[in-house]
N, C-alpha and C positions, 0 to 999 in steps of 0.2 A: 504494500500500500504506500501511498505517497502523502504529500501535505494537503491533498484535497479534503481529507477528513477534517483537518483544522479549519479549512476555509468554510466547510459546511457548518462547523460549530459556530464560527463567526457569523455566518448568514443567519443561523437560527437565533443567535443572540440579537442581531439587528432587527429581525422580525418581531422579537419579544422585548425590544428595548424598553427599559424602565420596569419590567415585570420580573423582579428578582426571583419570585417563587417559581415561575414557569421556566426561567432559564436554569435555575438550579435543579429543578425536577428533571429536565431533559438531560442535563449533564450527569446527574446521578444514574438515570436509566442507561445512558450511554456507558458509564463506567461499569455497571453491573453486566450489561449486555456484552461488552468487550471481554470482560474476564470470564463470563460464562462460556462464550464462544471459544475462547482459548482453552478453557478447561475441557470442553467437549471436542476439541481438536477439529474445528471446522476447517474446510478448505478455504483458500484465500478469497474466493468470490463470495461464499456464504458469510465469511467473517466480515467482509466489507459491507455486504447488505445489512447484516445485523447491526453493525456500528452506525451506519447511516440511518437506519430505522430508529435506533435508540435516540439519536439526536433529533430526528424529525417527526417522531410519532405523534406529537401533540401540536404540530406546527399550524394547524387550522383553527386553533382556539380563538385567536383574536378576530379573525375574519368572521367566524361563526357568531361571536358576540356582537360584532358590528351589524351583521346581516339579520340575525334573528333576535337580538336583544338578550340572548342567553347562549349557553353552550352545553348541549347534551353530548353524550358519547356518540350518538349518531351524527350530530352536527359536525363533530371533529372528524369523523370518518368521511363525511361528504366534502368538507372544505380543505382538508389537509393535502390530499394527493396533488392538486393543481399547484400548490405552493412548493411542494417537494419537487415536482417536475421542473418548475422554473429554476429552482436552486441547483438541482443536479444537472440539468441540461446546460446551464451556464458554465459549469465546471467540467463539462465534457465526459461525464460518466457514460458507460455503455448503455444502450437501450435495454438490454437484459437486466442490468442492475437497476436502472430507473424504474422499469416496469414492475420488478419484484418489490422494491421499496414502496412504490405507490400502492401496490396491491395490499401489502401488509398494513400500511397506514389506513387504507380504506376499510379495513376489517379488524383493526387491532383491539376492539372491544367486543368482537364477535367470536367468542372462544370456539364455537363449533366450526369456524372457518379455518382454523389452524391446519395447515397442510404441509408443514415441513419444519425441520429443526430450527431454522432461522426464525421463523414466525413463533415457534414455541418458546424459544429463548427470549425473544422480545417480550412476550406475555409474562414470562417468569420474572424478567428484570423489572418490568413496569410494576408488577405486583410487589416485589421486594421493596421498592421505593414507596409505593402507595401504602403498604401495610404500616410503615412507620409514619409517613406524612399524615395519613388519615387516622392514625391511632386505632387500628383495627383490634377487635377483641380476639382473644385466644380462640374462641369458637369460629370466628370468621377466617382466621389464619388456618386453622385445622381443616375447615371446609374446603378452602382453596387448595391446600396441600394435597388433599385426597382426591379432589375432583378436577384440578386444572394442571398441577405440576406433573411433568412427565420425565424430566431429565434428572440424572444422578447429580449433576452439578447444581442445578436449581434447588433440589431437595437438600443437598448438603449446605448450601448457603442459608436456606430457611432454617435448618436445624441449628446452625451457628448463631443466627440472629435471635432465635427464640428457643434456646435449649430447655427452658422451663416447661414448654408445651409437651415435650416428649414425642415428637413426630417420628 
């Protein structure tokens, strides 16, 4: 990979300028996603897709808020892909990578749509961050662990974050 990932991070920050919460959320999801992908030994293309999706998964929030006056999960899935396409195209990512990143963004709250390890790891990374940011209950975390988590690395991270739950 090259320095384009850093440029995508900068573009994400520019789109969310002044919104520290969303910038930090995306950077945390990126960090978990990157490390989960490395732990799962993804090939270079899947790793790149995962990292880009980690940075851009919530990129549609501000547009959705402006358009609809609110931002539901579905609104994010609708508005995010076109912004991601703009950012990734400007940085000359391949069509294959752009299409996959945009697909995952368009479904990242639709857990039944998960169709690959890159998508699965993004969901797990996002949950790891959300579980803390949203102060989820042990019951909610246990439910997610049993129903959504599929990777050894993701479960390992969850166990390290919440050892008291006994997952």
